[in-house]
KEKE-3310 file (N, C-alpha, C; in steps of 0.2 Angstrom, whole numbers, plus 5000, padded with zeros to 4 digits):
npx = (4823:4829:4839:4831:4837:4845:4834:4827:4837:4839:4826:4826:4837:4831:4821:4827:4834:4823:4819:4830:4837:4845:4853:4857:4868:4885:4898:4913:4929:4941:4941:4939:4941:4934:4935:4936:4924:4916:4920:4915:4902:4893:4892:4883:4869:4852:4846:4835:4828:4817:4806:4812:4813:4814:4822:4831:4837:4844:4853:4860:4866:4875:4883:4889:4896:4905:4912:4918:4927:4935:4941:4948:4957:4963:4970:4980:4987:4984:4974:4963:4952:4938:4927:4912:4899:4888:4892:4902:4917:4925:4940:4947:4960:4960:4969:4984:4985:4972:4958:4944:4931:4920:4906:4895:4880:4870:4854:4845:4832:4835:4838:4849:4861:4871:4886:4897:4913:4925:4942:4958:4974:4988:5005:5010:5017:5014:5000:5000:5014:5025:5038:5055:5055:5042:5043:5046:5059:5073:5069:5074:5080:5082:5091:5102:5105:5110:5121:5129:5132:5142:5142:5137:5144:5148:5148:5153:5149:5156:5160:5159:5157:5161:5156:5159:5155:5154:5152:5143:5140:5131:5128:5126:5130:5125:5132:5127:5130:5136:5138:5133:5138:5132:5136:5133:5131:5129:5121:5118:5109:5107:5104:5106:5103:5113:5103:5093:5096:5095:5087:5083:5076:5073:5081:5074:5072:5087:5091:5104:5113:5109:5110:5114:5109:5114:5110:5118:5118:5117:5108:5107:5098:5096:5087:5094:5094:5095:5089:5076:5066:5069:5077:5081:5083:5081:5076:5079:5085:5090:5085:5090:5090:5102:5103:5101:5094:5092:5095:5086:5084:5075:5073:5063:5058:5057:5062:5063:5066:5066:5062:5067:5066:5071:5070:5072:5066:5062:5052:5050:5042:5037:5035:5039:5039:5043:5040:5031:5034:5044:5042:5046:5037:5043:5048:5043:5031:5029:5015:5009:4994:4987:4982:4985:5002:5012:5023:5040:5045:5056:5055:5052:5037:5033:5021:5009:4995:4988:4973:4970:4958:4941:4927:4910:4898:4882:4874:4877:4873:4882:4893:4910:4915:4909:4915:4929:4933:4934:4943:4954:4956:4966:4973:4973:4988:4992:4996:5005:4997)
npy = (4855:4872:4881:4893:4906:4905:4904:4916:4925:4921:4924:4938:4941:4937:4946:4958:4956:4956:4969:4976:4987:4990:5001:5000:4992:4990:4994:4985:4987:4975:4971:4957:4949:4940:4946:4959:4963:4961:4972:4983:4982:4989:5002:5002:5010:5015:5022:5034:5030:5024:5032:5042:5055:5055:5065:5066:5054:5055:5066:5060:5050:5057:5063:5052:5048:5058:5056:5044:5048:5057:5047:5040:5050:5052:5040:5042:5052:5065:5072:5085:5096:5099:5107:5108:5115:5110:5100:5097:5091:5086:5083:5076:5073:5059:5055:5046:5035:5036:5044:5055:5056:5067:5070:5082:5085:5098:5105:5117:5118:5117:5105:5093:5081:5069:5059:5049:5043:5033:5029:5019:5023:5017:5020:5018:5013:5024:5020:5019:5020:5028:5033:5032:5042:5041:5030:5023:5029:5032:5041:5058:5061:5048:5044:5052:5049:5036:5037:5045:5038:5032:5019:5010:5003:5009:5003:5007:5004:5006:5001:4986:4973:4958:4948:4935:4922:4930:4938:4952:4968:4983:4997:4996:5004:5006:5012:5021:5012:5002:4984:4973:4958:4944:4930:4917:4925:4934:4947:4960:4973:4985:4986:4999:5011:5025:5034:5032:5038:5051:5067:5074:5076:5061:5054:5047:5029:5020:5007:5002:5009:5007:5004:4988:4973:4957:4940:4925:4908:4908:4920:4929:4942:4953:4966:4981:4989:5003:5005:5000:4987:4988:4982:4982:4996:5003:5012:5016:5005:4987:4972:4955:4938:4925:4915:4901:4903:4906:4904:4912:4922:4935:4948:4962:4977:4978:4988:4992:4996:4986:4969:4953:4938:4922:4905:4898:4901:4914:4929:4941:4955:4970:4973:4983:4987:4995:4990:4975:4963:4949:4934:4919:4904:4896:4905:4911:4922:4929:4931:4937:4943:4944:4952:4969:4975:4987:4998:5001:5013:5021:5024:5035:5037:5043:5051:5043:5032:5017:5009:5003:4999:5004:5012:5014:5026:5028:5043:5057:5051:5044:5045:5051:5045:5032:5028:5027:5014:5006:5013:5011:4998:4983:4971:4954:4945:4933:4916:4906:4893)
npz = (5105:5105:5117:5128:5127:5116:5106:5107:5103:5090:5085:5086:5077:5065:5064:5063:5051:5041:5042:5037:5025:5009:5011:5024:5025:5028:5019:5017:5012:5010:5023:5030:5041:5054:5067:5063:5058:5069:5076:5070:5069:5077:5072:5061:5055:5053:5038:5032:5018:5012:5010:5002:4990:4972:4967:4978:4978:4965:4968:4979:4972:4963:4973:4978:4966:4966:4977:4974:4964:4972:4980:4971:4967:4980:4981:4971:4977:4976:4981:4987:4996:4986:4974:4964:4954:4960:4969:4984:4990:5004:5014:5028:5040:5051:5060:5061:5048:5044:5035:5032:5021:5014:5004:4997:4989:4983:4979:4970:4976:4989:4994:5001:4999:5006:5007:5015:5019:5028:5030:5030:5024:5016:5012:4994:4978:4964:4954:4941:4935:4925:4922:4929:4939:4945:4954:4970:4981:4992:5007:5009:5022:5027:5017:5020:5033:5032:5023:5030:5041:5054:5058:5048:5035:5018:5002:4987:4970:4956:4944:4933:4944:4953:4967:4977:4987:4999:5015:5020:5027:5027:5016:4999:4985:4969:4954:4938:4922:4928:4933:4946:4951:4960:4969:4980:4992:5007:5014:5026:5026:5013:4995:4984:4970:4964:4960:4969:4980:4977:4976:4966:4949:4940:4925:4910:4908:4903:4895:4892:4900:4913:4930:4937:4945:4947:4951:4955:4960:4977:4987:5002:5009:5021:5030:5038:5054:5052:5040:5041:5034:5021:5006:4993:4982:4967:4957:4944:4939:4936:4942:4943:4940:4936:4921:4925:4936:4954:4972:4983:4998:5004:5014:5015:5006:4989:4975:4958:4941:4932:4936:4937:4943:4945:4950:4966:4983:4995:4997:5008:5009:5001:4983:4969:4953:4937:4924:4922:4935:4934:4942:4947:4950:4960:4969:4984:4988:5003:5013:5002:4994:5005:5021:5019:5019:5027:5017:5019:5030:5027:5014:5001:4994:4983:4982:4983:4988:4995:4998:5014:5020:5016:5021:5019:5026:5034:5029:5038:5050:5058:5072:5075:5086:5085:5073:5076:5082:5071:5062:5070:5070:5068:5057:5062:5064:5051:5051:5041:5031)
capx = (4822:4835:4838:4827:4841:4846:4828:4826:4842:4837:4820:4828:4841:4827:4817:4832:4835:4818:4818:4836:4837:4852:4857:4860:4874:4891:4903:4920:4934:4947:4940:4936:4942:4928:4936:4935:4916:4913:4923:4912:4895:4890:4891:4878:4863:4847:4846:4828:4828:4811:4802:4816:4811:4818:4827:4836:4841:4848:4858:4864:4870:4880:4887:4893:4901:4910:4916:4922:4932:4939:4945:4953:4962:4967:4975:4985:4991:4982:4967:4962:4945:4936:4920:4909:4893:4883:4895:4908:4920:4930:4944:4950:4963:4957:4974:4988:4984:4965:4955:4937:4929:4913:4903:4888:4877:4865:4850:4842:4827:4837:4839:4856:4862:4878:4889:4903:4917:4931:4947:4965:4978:4995:5009:5011:5019:5009:4996:5002:5020:5027:5045:5058:5052:5036:5045:5049:5066:5074:5068:5081:5083:5085:5098:5107:5107:5114:5127:5134:5132:5148:5142:5135:5149:5145:5152:5151:5151:5157:5161:5157:5160:5159:5157:5158:5156:5156:5147:5144:5136:5131:5124:5129:5127:5127:5132:5125:5135:5139:5134:5135:5136:5132:5136:5134:5133:5125:5121:5114:5109:5103:5107:5103:5107:5114:5097:5088:5099:5094:5081:5081:5072:5077:5080:5071:5076:5091:5093:5111:5117:5105:5114:5111:5112:5113:5112:5119:5120:5113:5109:5103:5098:5092:5087:5097:5090:5095:5085:5071:5061:5072:5082:5084:5080:5084:5070:5082:5090:5088:5087:5088:5094:5105:5099:5099:5090:5096:5092:5085:5080:5076:5068:5063:5055:5061:5060:5067:5063:5064:5063:5067:5068:5069:5074:5069:5067:5056:5053:5046:5042:5033:5039:5037:5043:5039:5038:5028:5039:5044:5044:5044:5033:5047:5050:5037:5029:5026:5009:5006:4987:4983:4981:4990:5008:5015:5029:5046:5045:5061:5054:5047:5032:5031:5014:5003:4993:4984:4968:4970:4951:4937:4920:4904:4894:4876:4875:4874:4870:4887:4898:4917:4916:4907:4920:4935:4935:4935:4949:4960:4957:4972:4972:4977:4993:4990:5001:5005:4993)
capy = (4862:4876:4884:4899:4912:4905:4905:4923:4928:4919:4928:4945:4941:4936:4952:4963:4954:4958:4976:4980:4989:4989:5007:4999:4988:4994:4990:4985:4985:4971:4970:4951:4945:4940:4951:4966:4964:4962:4978:4988:4981:4994:5008:5001:5013:5016:5028:5034:5031:5021:5038:5047:5057:5054:5070:5064:5048:5058:5070:5055:5046:5062:5064:5046:5048:5063:5053:5039:5052:5059:5042:5039:5055:5051:5035:5045:5057:5072:5074:5091:5098:5101:5108:5110:5119:5107:5095:5099:5086:5088:5078:5078:5068:5056:5052:5040:5034:5037:5050:5055:5060:5069:5073:5085:5088:5103:5107:5124:5118:5117:5098:5091:5073:5068:5053:5049:5037:5033:5023:5020:5022:5015:5022:5014:5017:5026:5015:5019:5023:5029:5034:5031:5047:5038:5025:5025:5030:5033:5048:5062:5060:5042:5043:5056:5045:5030:5039:5048:5034:5029:5012:5007:5004:5011:5001:5010:5000:5011:4998:4979:4970:4952:4946:4928:4919:4936:4940:4959:4972:4990:5000:4995:5009:5005:5018:5019:5009:4996:4978:4970:4951:4941:4923:4915:4931:4936:4955:4963:4980:4986:4988:5005:5014:5032:5038:5031:5043:5058:5071:5077:5072:5055:5054:5041:5023:5018:5000:5001:5012:5006:5000:4981:4968:4950:4935:4918:4904:4910:4927:4931:4949:4955:4973:4984:4993:5010:5005:4994:4985:4990:4977:4985:5002:5005:5014:5016:4999:4980:4967:4949:4932:4922:4910:4895:4905:4907:4903:4919:4923:4942:4951:4969:4979:4978:4993:4992:4997:4979:4964:4946:4933:4915:4900:4896:4905:4917:4936:4944:4962:4973:4973:4987:4988:4999:4984:4969:4959:4942:4931:4912:4900:4893:4910:4912:4929:4928:4935:4940:4942:4944:4958:4974:4976:4994:4999:5003:5020:5025:5026:5041:5033:5048:5054:5039:5028:5011:5009:4997:4998:5010:5010:5019:5027:5031:5050:5061:5047:5041:5050:5049:5040:5026:5026:5026:5007:5004:5016:5009:4991:4980:4965:4950:4941:4927:4912:4901:4887)
capz = (5105:5107:5124:5127:5125:5108:5102:5108:5099:5083:5083:5085:5071:5059:5063:5060:5044:5038:5042:5035:5018:5007:5013:5031:5025:5029:5014:5019:5007:5013:5031:5030:5047:5059:5072:5060:5057:5076:5079:5067:5068:5081:5068:5056:5057:5048:5034:5030:5011:5009:5007:4999:4983:4966:4967:4983:4975:4960:4972:4982:4967:4961:4978:4978:4961:4967:4982:4971:4961:4977:4983:4966:4968:4986:4980:4967:4981:4973:4984:4991:4996:4979:4973:4958:4955:4965:4974:4988:4993:5009:5016:5034:5044:5057:5064:5058:5041:5042:5032:5032:5015:5014:4998:4998:4983:4984:4974:4971:4981:4996:4996:5002:4999:5009:5007:5019:5020:5032:5028:5031:5018:5016:5006:4989:4972:4959:4951:4934:4934:4918:4922:4936:4944:4948:4958:4976:4982:4999:5009:5010:5029:5027:5014:5023:5039:5031:5020:5035:5047:5056:5060:5042:5029:5012:4997:4980:4964:4950:4937:4934:4950:4955:4973:4977:4994:5003:5020:5020:5031:5025:5011:4993:4980:4962:4949:4931:4918:4932:4935:4952:4951:4967:4970:4987:4996:5013:5015:5030:5024:5007:4989:4981:4965:4965:4959:4974:4985:4974:4977:4959:4943:4937:4918:4907:4908:4898:4896:4891:4905:4919:4935:4937:4950:4944:4956:4953:4966:4983:4990:5007:5010:5027:5031:5043:5058:5050:5035:5042:5029:5014:5004:4986:4979:4961:4952:4937:4938:4934:4947:4940:4942:4930:4917:4928:4942:4960:4978:4986:5004:5004:5019:5014:5000:4982:4970:4953:4935:4930:4941:4934:4948:4943:4954:4972:4989:4998:4997:5013:5008:4995:4977:4964:4947:4932:4920:4926:4937:4933:4949:4946:4956:4965:4974:4988:4991:5009:5014:4996:4993:5012:5023:5017:5024:5025:5014:5023:5032:5025:5007:4998:4989:4977:4983:4981:4993:4994:5003:5018:5020:5015:5024:5018:5032:5033:5029:5044:5056:5062:5075:5075:5091:5082:5068:5078:5083:5064:5060:5074:5069:5065:5055:5066:5060:5048:5050:5034:5032)
cpx = (4828:4834:4834:4831:4843:4840:4827:4831:4841:4831:4822:4832:4836:4823:4821:4833:4830:4817:4824:4835:4844:4856:4860:4866:4880:4896:4910:4924:4940:4946:4936:4937:4936:4929:4935:4928:4913:4915:4919:4904:4890:4888:4886:4871:4859:4848:4839:4827:4821:4806:4805:4813:4816:4824:4833:4840:4846:4854:4863:4869:4876:4885:4892:4898:4907:4915:4921:4928:4937:4943:4950:4959:4967:4972:4981:4989:4989:4976:4968:4955:4943:4929:4918:4903:4888:4886:4901:4911:4926:4934:4948:4954:4960:4963:4978:4987:4977:4963:4948:4936:4922:4911:4896:4886:4871:4861:4847:4836:4829:4839:4846:4856:4870:4880:4896:4906:4923:4936:4954:4969:4985:4999:5010:5014:5013:5006:4998:5008:5022:5035:5048:5056:5046:5037:5047:5056:5067:5072:5074:5084:5085:5091:5103:5110:5111:5121:5132:5135:5140:5148:5140:5140:5145:5150:5149:5154:5150:5158:5159:5161:5157:5161:5155:5160:5157:5150:5148:5139:5136:5127:5129:5126:5130:5127:5129:5131:5138:5135:5137:5133:5137:5132:5137:5136:5127:5126:5116:5114:5105:5107:5103:5107:5108:5108:5093:5090:5097:5087:5079:5077:5076:5075:5076:5075:5080:5094:5101:5115:5114:5110:5110:5114:5109:5115:5112:5120:5115:5114:5104:5103:5093:5093:5092:5093:5090:5091:5080:5066:5063:5077:5085:5080:5084:5079:5073:5086:5086:5090:5085:5093:5097:5101:5097:5095:5095:5092:5092:5081:5081:5070:5069:5060:5060:5058:5065:5063:5061:5066:5062:5070:5066:5073:5069:5070:5061:5058:5048:5046:5038:5038:5035:5042:5039:5037:5035:5034:5038:5047:5042:5041:5037:5049:5043:5036:5026:5021:5006:4998:4983:4982:4987:4996:5011:5021:5034:5045:5050:5061:5050:5043:5030:5024:5008:5001:4989:4979:4969:4963:4947:4930:4915:4900:4888:4876:4872:4872:4875:4892:4905:4918:4914:4912:4926:4937:4937:4942:4955:4961:4963:4971:4976:4982:4990:4996:5000:5001:4998)
cpy = (4866:4879:4891:4905:4911:4906:4912:4927:4927:4923:4935:4946:4941:4943:4958:4962:4957:4966:4980:4981:4990:4995:5006:4995:4992:4990:4991:4982:4981:4969:4963:4947:4946:4945:4958:4967:4965:4969:4984:4988:4986:5000:5008:5005:5014:5022:5029:5035:5028:5026:5043:5049:5055:5059:5069:5059:5050:5061:5065:5052:5051:5063:5058:5045:5053:5060:5048:5042:5054:5053:5040:5044:5054:5045:5037:5050:5064:5075:5081:5092:5101:5103:5109:5114:5117:5103:5098:5093:5088:5082:5080:5072:5066:5054:5046:5040:5035:5044:5049:5059:5061:5072:5076:5087:5092:5104:5114:5124:5118:5109:5096:5084:5073:5061:5053:5043:5038:5027:5025:5019:5021:5018:5016:5017:5019:5020:5014:5022:5023:5030:5032:5036:5045:5033:5027:5025:5032:5041:5052:5061:5053:5041:5047:5052:5039:5032:5042:5044:5032:5022:5007:5008:5005:5008:5003:5006:5005:5008:4990:4976:4963:4950:4939:4925:4924:4936:4948:4962:4980:4991:4999:4999:5008:5011:5016:5016:5003:4990:4975:4963:4948:4934:4921:4920:4932:4944:4957:4971:4981:4988:4994:5007:5021:5036:5037:5036:5050:5061:5074:5073:5067:5055:5047:5035:5022:5011:4998:5004:5011:5002:4993:4977:4961:4945:4928:4914:4906:4917:4927:4938:4951:4963:4975:4988:5001:5011:5000:4993:4986:4985:4980:4990:5004:5007:5015:5010:4993:4976:4960:4944:4929:4917:4904:4897:4905:4905:4910:4918:4931:4944:4959:4971:4980:4983:4993:4993:4990:4974:4957:4941:4926:4910:4898:4901:4908:4925:4938:4952:4964:4973:4978:4988:4992:4994:4979:4965:4952:4938:4923:4909:4898:4898:4912:4919:4928:4933:4938:4939:4942:4951:4963:4975:4983:4993:5002:5011:5024:5027:5031:5037:5037:5050:5050:5035:5022:5011:5002:4995:5004:5007:5016:5019:5030:5039:5053:5057:5044:5046:5047:5044:5033:5023:5024:5019:5004:5006:5013:5001:4988:4973:4960:4946:4934:4922:4908:4895:4881)
cpz = (5108:5114:5123:5125:5118:5104:5102:5103:5091:5080:5081:5078:5065:5058:5061:5053:5039:5037:5039:5027:5016:5009:5020:5031:5024:5024:5016:5014:5011:5020:5031:5036:5051:5064:5070:5060:5064:5078:5076:5067:5072:5077:5063:5059:5051:5044:5031:5022:5008:5006:5004:4992:4978:4966:4972:4981:4970:4963:4975:4977:4964:4967:4979:4972:4962:4973:4979:4968:4966:4980:4978:4966:4974:4985:4976:4971:4979:4976:4988:4991:4989:4979:4966:4959:4960:4970:4977:4991:4998:5012:5023:5037:5050:5062:5061:5051:5039:5040:5032:5025:5015:5008:4999:4991:4985:4978:4976:4976:4988:4998:4996:5003:5002:5009:5010:5019:5025:5030:5030:5025:5019:5011:5001:4983:4968:4955:4944:4933:4927:4917:4929:4941:4948:4953:4965:4976:4990:5001:5010:5017:5030:5024:5017:5030:5037:5028:5025:5041:5048:5058:5054:5037:5023:5007:4990:4975:4958:4943:4939:4940:4952:4962:4974:4984:4999:5009:5021:5025:5029:5019:5004:4988:4973:4957:4942:4928:4922:4933:4941:4951:4958:4966:4977:4991:5001:5014:5020:5029:5018:5001:4986:4975:4967:4965:4965:4980:4983:4976:4971:4954:4941:4929:4916:4907:4902:4899:4896:4897:4912:4924:4936:4942:4948:4949:4953:4960:4971:4985:4996:5009:5015:5028:5037:5047:5056:5044:5036:5036:5022:5012:4997:4983:4973:4956:4945:4935:4936:4940:4944:4942:4935:4926:4920:4935:4948:4966:4982:4993:5005:5009:5018:5007:4995:4978:4964:4946:4932:4935:4938:4939:4946:4948:4960:4978:4991:4998:5003:5012:5002:4989:4972:4959:4941:4926:4924:4928:4935:4939:4948:4952:4961:4971:4978:4990:4997:5011:5008:4996:5000:5014:5021:5022:5022:5022:5020:5024:5029:5017:5006:4993:4983:4977:4981:4987:4991:4999:5007:5019:5019:5018:5022:5024:5030:5034:5035:5050:5060:5065:5074:5080:5089:5077:5070:5079:5076:5062:5064:5074:5066:5063:5059:5061:5057:5047:5043:5036:5033)
residu = (MET:PRO:PRO:PRO:THR:GLN:GLN:THR:ASN:THR:SER:ALA:ALA:LYS:ALA:ALA:GLU:LYS:SER:MET:ASN:PRO:PHE:GLN:VAL:LEU:LEU:LEU:GLY:GLY:MET:VAL:ALA:ALA:GLY:GLY:LEU:LEU:ALA:VAL:GLN:GLY:VAL:ILE:GLN:ALA:MET:PRO:VAL:ALA:LYS:ALA:SER:THR:SER:TYR:HIS:GLU:ALA:ALA:GLY:GLU:ALA:ASP:GLU:ALA:LEU:GLN:ALA:ALA:GLN:ASP:ALA:LEU:LEU:GLN:GLY:GLN:LEU:GLU:SER:THR:SER:THR:ASP:GLU:THR:PHE:VAL:SER:VAL:ARG:PRO:LEU:GLY:GLY:THR:ALA:ARG:ALA:LEU:ARG:ALA:GLU:THR:ARG:ARG:GLU:SER:GLY:LEU:VAL:ALA:VAL:VAL:GLU:THR:ALA:GLY:SER:PHE:LEU:PRO:ALA:PRO:ARG:GLN:ASP:PRO:VAL:THR:PRO:ASP:ASP:MET:PRO:ARG:LEU:LEU:PRO:GLN:ALA:ALA:ASN:THR:VAL:VAL:SER:SER:LYS:THR:LEU:PRO:VAL:LEU:ARG:ILE:ARG:HIS:ASP:THR:ARG:LEU:ASN:GLY:GLU:THR:LEU:HIS:GLY:LEU:VAL:VAL:VAL:ALA:PRO:ASP:ALA:GLU:LEU:GLN:LEU:ARG:ASP:VAL:VAL:LEU:GLN:GLY:ALA:ILE:VAL:SER:GLU:ALA:ALA:LEU:SER:GLU:GLY:HIS:LEU:PRO:ALA:PHE:ASP:GLU:GLN:ARG:ALA:PRO:ARG:VAL:ARG:VAL:GLU:GLY:THR:LEU:ARG:LEU:ASP:ASP:ASP:PRO:LEU:LEU:PRO:GLY:VAL:SER:LEU:VAL:MET:PRO:ASP:GLY:VAL:PHE:GLU:THR:GLY:ALA:ASP:GLY:ALA:ASN:LEU:GLN:ILE:ALA:GLY:ASP:ILE:VAL:ALA:HIS:ASP:VAL:ARG:LEU:HIS:GLY:ARG:GLY:SER:LEU:PHE:GLY:GLN:LEU:ALA:SER:LEU:ARG:PRO:ALA:GLU:CYS:SER:PRO:GLY:ILE:GLU:ARG:VAL:TYR:ALA:GLY:ARG:ALA:PRO:ARG:PRO:TRP:ALA:SER:ALA:LEU:ASP:MET:ARG:GLY:SER:HIS:ALA:ALA:GLU:TYR:LEU:THR:TYR:LEU:PRO:ALA:GLY:ALA:THR:ARG:TRP:GLU:ASP:VAL:LYS:PRO:MET:VAL:ASP:PHE:GLN:PHE:PRO:PRO:LYS:ASP:LYS:PRO)
# end
């Protein structure tokens, strides 16, 4: 026989399970860690839907559809408070990366249905990039800082150049019509194209004129404190390995129009390419598929975001004090198995 305390807890849990309806379930996008669930279970509250009218259900459905559309717009970086004849969607910041979305649908009878969600959003490339203009590049202030720095050397590649067995520190800037070949190179810093430093409109991709970085042998690329989390930014360029592959160890985010990496090694950082990236199984994407990792703060993500998590809330029943622990929640670090 279980101890009295355990028996009492079990009975209470069964009673709560029987009384719970589907609208009491908090939908968590990506929040799968046990600690995360414990952090938010206190904000689950009842919503009186058992006796709700058909009209209310229809209005709530419309509000939910409006909220879904608002979330999609937010992910594309285009969201503002909007309204139609019957539905109003508002967005307000909650601090940091968190946002609150609220959709209200009103009927002439005076019926109001409200659907709310809270979530945290991280910078991300546009979901459907079409041109290099849609790809991340360096923020103007970050570009100005590194180019004008007296401690970070700047190496400009204006024609085809081969570096063999070099140990470098600084920013490498690759011009159009130039190819940088790297063999057995260690670089603490970043490789960028001239376009990555630009604030203006980027022209359409030109395969023949695109700046190109080609790796043979071994490449170790570590970020620099002046550009933390950045390794390579070439929205108009190509980053590839030679026919025989390469040995790669890259710490920092990678942005390029084309990415073709074959061989062995590891990549600790985000990767964005306009065409689907080629990354052979021998190159491990550290933490890929696990908790979202923020993009480097020095990057201009071109107005788009990715949801770290989204949580639906019972309409009108949850106070911000209840939601705040969820918004402040941080995924615990996950060690490799």
